[in-house]
C-alpha positions in Angstrom: -50.3 -19.2 20.4 -53.2 -19.2 22.8 -56.2 -16.9 22.7 -54.5 -15.2 26.0 -51.5 -14.5 24.2 -53.1 -12.8 21.1 -55.2 -10.9 23.4 -52.2 -9.4 25.2 -50.4 -8.7 22.1 -53.6 -7.0 20.6 -53.3 -5.0 23.8 -50.3 -4.2 23.7 -50.3 -3.0 19.7 -53.5 -0.8 20.5 -51.5 1.1 23.4 -48.1 1.6 21.4 -50.2 2.2 18.2 -52.3 5.0 19.5 -49.6 7.7 17.6 -50.6 6.4 14.2 -53.7 8.5 13.9 -52.2 11.7 15.4 -49.2 10.9 12.8 -51.5 10.7 10.0 -53.6 13.5 10.7 -50.5 15.8 10.8 -48.8 14.6 7.5 -52.3 15.4 6.1 -52.2 18.9 7.2 -49.6 19.3 4.5 -50.0 16.4 2.0 -53.5 16.3 0.1 -54.7 12.7 -0.7 -51.8 10.5 -1.4 -53.1 8.1 1.6 -51.5 5.1 -0.1 -48.2 6.7 -0.3 -48.6 8.0 3.4 -49.3 4.6 4.8 -46.8 3.0 2.7 -44.0 5.2 4.2 -45.2 4.3 7.6 -45.0 0.6 6.8 -41.3 1.2 5.8 -40.6 3.2 9.0 -42.2 0.5 11.2 -41.0 -2.5 9.5 -37.4 -1.3 9.1 -37.3 -1.1 5.3 -36.1 1.2 2.6 -38.7 2.6 0.0 -38.4 3.5 -3.7 -40.8 5.8 -5.0 -41.7 6.0 -8.5 -43.7 8.7 -10.2 -44.0 11.8 -12.4 -42.5 15.1 -11.1 -45.0 17.1 -8.8 -46.6 14.5 -7.2 -45.3 15.5 -3.6 -43.1 12.6 -3.0 -40.1 14.7 -1.8 -42.9 17.1 0.3 -44.5 13.7 2.0 -40.9 12.3 2.7 -40.0 15.9 4.3 -43.0 15.7 6.0 -42.8 12.6 7.8 -39.1 13.5 8.8 -40.8 16.5 10.7 -43.7 14.8 12.1 -41.5 12.0 13.6 -38.8 14.9 14.8 -36.2 13.0 13.2 -32.9 14.3 11.4 -33.5 14.6 7.7 -31.2 14.7 4.9 -32.2 15.3 1.3 -29.4 14.3 -1.4 -30.0 15.3 -4.9 -28.3 12.7 -7.1 -26.4 14.0 -10.5 -24.2 12.4 -12.5 -21.0 14.3 -11.0 -22.0 12.8 -7.6 -19.2 11.2 -6.0 -19.4 8.5 -3.1 -17.5 10.7 -0.6 -20.4 13.6 -1.3 -22.9 10.7 0.1 -20.9 9.0 3.1 -18.1 11.6 3.9 -14.3 11.8 3.8 -11.1 12.3 5.2 -10.1 16.0 5.6 -6.3 17.0 5.9 -5.8 19.6 8.5 -2.3 21.2 7.6 -1.7 22.6 11.4 -2.1 19.3 13.1 -0.8 17.3 9.9 -3.5 15.0 10.7 -6.6 13.8 8.9 -10.3 14.5 10.5 -13.4 12.8 9.4 -16.2 14.6 8.1 -19.5 12.4 7.8 -21.6 12.7 4.8 -25.5 13.4 4.6 -26.2 9.8 4.9 -26.0 9.9 8.6 -29.3 11.1 9.3 -32.3 9.0 10.4 -34.3 9.8 7.3 -32.7 10.2 4.0 -34.2 11.2 0.8 -32.1 9.9 -2.4 -33.7 12.3 -4.9 -33.8 10.9 -8.7 -31.2 7.9 -7.5 -31.2 6.7 -11.0 -29.3 10.1 -12.2 -26.1 9.0 -10.5 -23.5 6.5 -11.7 -23.5 3.0 -10.3 -20.6 3.7 -8.0 -22.6 6.2 -6.1 -25.7 4.1 -6.1 -23.6 1.3 -4.8 -22.3 3.2 -2.1 -25.7 4.3 -0.7 -27.3 0.6 -1.1 -24.1 -0.8 0.8 -25.1 1.7 3.7 -28.7 0.6 3.2 -27.8 -2.9 3.7 -24.9 -3.0 6.2 -26.4 0.1 8.1 -22.7 1.5 8.7 -20.3 3.5 6.6 -16.8 3.0 6.2 -14.4 6.3 5.7 -10.9 5.6 5.4 -10.0 2.5 7.6 -12.5 3.6 10.3 -16.3 2.1 10.4 -19.1 4.0 11.7 -22.6 2.9 12.6 -25.6 4.9 11.2 -28.3 6.0 13.4 -31.2 4.2 14.4 -34.1 4.5 13.0 -32.3 4.5 9.5 -34.5 5.0 6.6 -33.6 5.7 3.0 -36.3 6.8 0.8 -35.2 6.8 -2.9 -37.3 8.5 -5.9 -36.8 7.8 -9.7 -38.7 9.5 -12.5 -40.1 6.9 -15.0 -40.7 9.1 -18.0 -37.3 10.8 -18.5 -34.4 8.1 -19.5 -32.0 10.4 -21.0 -29.1 10.9 -18.6 -30.1 8.2 -16.4 -28.3 4.9 -15.0 -31.3 2.4 -14.0 -30.7 0.5 -11.1 -29.7 -3.2 -11.5 -32.2 -5.7 -10.6 -29.9 -7.1 -7.6 -29.9 -3.4 -6.1 -33.4 -2.7 -6.5 -34.1 -6.3 -4.3 -32.3 -3.9 -1.4 -35.6 -2.1 -1.1 -38.3 -3.3 1.0 -41.3 -1.9 -1.0 -41.5 -0.1 -4.3 -44.6 2.3 -4.9 -45.6 3.5 -7.7 -47.1 7.1 -7.1 -49.9 8.4 -9.3 -51.9 11.4 -9.9 -54.5 12.8 -7.3 -58.0 12.5 -8.2 -59.8 15.9 -9.2 -61.2 16.5 -5.9 -58.0 16.3 -4.2 -56.3 18.4 -7.1 -59.1 21.1 -6.3 -58.3 20.9 -2.6 -54.1 21.2 -3.4 -55.7 24.3 -5.8 -57.4 26.0 -2.8 -54.5 25.2 -0.1 -51.6 26.0 -2.3 -52.2 28.6 -5.1 -50.3 31.4 -3.4 -47.1 33.0 -3.9 -46.2 32.1 -0.1 -46.5 28.5 0.6 -45.1 27.5 3.8 -45.8 24.4 5.7 -45.7 24.2 9.7 -45.3 20.6 10.9 -45.2 19.7 14.6 -43.3 16.6 15.7 -45.9 14.2 17.3 -43.6 11.3 18.1 -39.6 10.9 18.2 -37.4 8.5 16.9 -37.2 6.5 20.3 -40.8 5.7 19.6 -40.4 4.4 16.4 -37.9 2.0 17.9 -40.2 1.1 20.6 -43.0 0.6 18.0 -40.9 -1.8 15.7 -40.3 -4.1 18.9 -44.1 -4.6 19.3 -44.0 -4.9 15.3 -41.8 -8.0 15.9 -44.2 -9.7 18.4 -47.3 -9.4 16.3 -48.5 -13.2 15.5 -48.3 -14.7 11.9 -50.3 -17.9 12.1 -48.7 -20.9 10.1 -51.6 -20.6 7.5 -50.5 -17.2 6.9 -46.9 -18.5 6.9 -48.0 -21.1 4.0 -49.6 -18.1 2.1 -46.5 -15.7 2.2 -44.6 -19.0 0.9 -47.0 -19.8 -1.9 -47.1 -16.2 -3.0 -43.2 -16.2 -3.4 -42.5 -19.5 -4.4 -45.2 -19.2 -7.2 -43.1 -16.2 -8.7 -40.4 -19.0 -9.2 -42.3 -21.8 -10.4 -46.0 -21.0 -11.0 -46.4 -24.5 -12.8 -46.0 -26.0 -9.4 -48.4 -23.7 -8.0 -50.9 -24.5 -10.9 -50.6 -21.7 -12.9 -48.6 -23.1 -15.8 -49.8 -20.5 -18.3 -47.9 -18.0 -16.6 -44.5 -20.0 -16.5 -43.5 -18.7 -20.1 -44.3 -14.9 -18.8 -41.8 -14.8 -15.9 -38.0 -14.6 -16.3 -37.1 -14.5 -12.6 -39.1 -15.0 -9.6 -38.7 -13.0 -6.1 -35.8 -14.0 -3.7 -35.8 -14.8 -0.3 -35.5 -11.4 0.7 -39.1 -11.0 -0.4 -40.5 -13.7 1.9 -39.0 -11.8 4.6 -40.2 -8.5 3.5 -43.5 -9.4 2.8 -43.9 -10.9 6.4 -42.4 -7.6 8.0 -44.4 -5.5 6.0 -47.4 -7.3 6.4 -46.7 -7.1 10.7 -46.6 -3.4 10.1 -49.8 -3.1 8.1 -51.4 -5.1 10.9 -49.9 -2.7 13.3 -51.5 0.3 11.6 -54.8 -1.6 11.8 -54.3 -1.6 15.5 -54.1 -5.6 15.6 -51.9 -8.0 17.1 -52.1 -10.7 14.4 -52.1 -10.5 10.5 -54.8 -11.4 8.3 -54.5 -12.4 4.7 -56.2 -9.1 3.7 -52.4 -7.7 5.2 -50.6 -9.7 3.0 -52.7 -9.2 -0.2 -52.5 -5.5 0.4 -48.9 -5.1 0.8 -47.9 -8.2 -1.4 -47.8 -5.8 -4.7 -45.5 -3.3 -3.4 -43.0 -6.1 -2.1 -42.9 -8.1 -5.3 -43.8 -5.9 -8.1 -39.6 -4.9 -8.3 -38.7 -8.4 -7.5 -40.5 -10.3 -10.5 -38.8 -9.7 -13.9 -41.3 -10.4 -16.8 -40.0 -12.5 -19.9 -39.7 -10.9 -23.2 -42.9 -12.7 -24.1 -44.9 -11.1 -21.6 -43.3 -7.4 -22.5 -44.5 -8.5 -26.0 -47.8 -8.9 -24.7 -47.9 -5.7 -22.7 -47.6 -7.4 -19.5 -46.0 -5.6 -16.5 -44.6 -7.3 -13.3 -47.6 -5.7 -11.7 -49.7 -7.5 -13.7 -48.1 -10.8 -13.1 -48.4 -10.1 -9.5 -51.9 -9.2 -9.5 -52.6 -12.2 -11.3 -50.9 -14.3 -8.7 -53.0 -12.4 -6.1 -56.3 -13.3 -7.9 -55.6 -17.1 -8.8 -54.0 -18.3 -5.6 -56.1 -19.8 -2.8 -56.1 -17.1 0.3 -56.4 -18.9 3.8 
């Protein structure tokens, strides 16, 4: 692409991304710290990708999602996943009207712009599948009728990594439907001091003002699609993904016995899109290698399956991805 074309995209991104600082500021009024989480929520929103949030209770995962929905002025639904939940509780059902003798459609909570699936691993497989189908197809079938889901449509699912009793772990094939998997960690002592001073009272209410509207997100996504990705960046993305499948060919033979399965082509697309969203958040019309490196762990950690040998050595998928990022040449 010519320098004139890149300059034009840069200008367009600077104009359209003007809302980002205001949106981040509004969210930070409620959520103290957790900058990584807030930024990745925006990446998912801009890149049209669903997010899986993993962290112990009390780290403001639900609060962050609720705050994002309020700041975007988007309809929001929180669904608490439990073992007795049914697919109809999620997508809706047909209700019989005895007066008319006809069935009426009652849409479920999945018909919202932002859906929080709280503790997704507490519901059985058929409920998880109903949600994941809606995520993939962007539509729901109730009876014989198919209904499109609203745009934008973003699913944010949480799961608790410490308490496994009474849970139904998501299979790898289903986890692959999530663009990013975020590991939400504890705040720093300074951040927790601010949390203490702001929230240690009996009446904790948060006021969040809408900064943008869902239509603004759709317009921003159109600009994200235009962001320039150089051929060298594309080669780097492909090299990262292919190294998870065949590390030996990438000159990392020692990783071969540590990787059981690598990332799918869906990871390649997710990495490219998420990198574009990172560039947009940075106010740039082009993707840099740092954009790819910073978002790659979130795109790849749930798509790379360590071998039994790696687990025996105490190595997680995140450790393997970090090694790939450290050792593969950067353009």
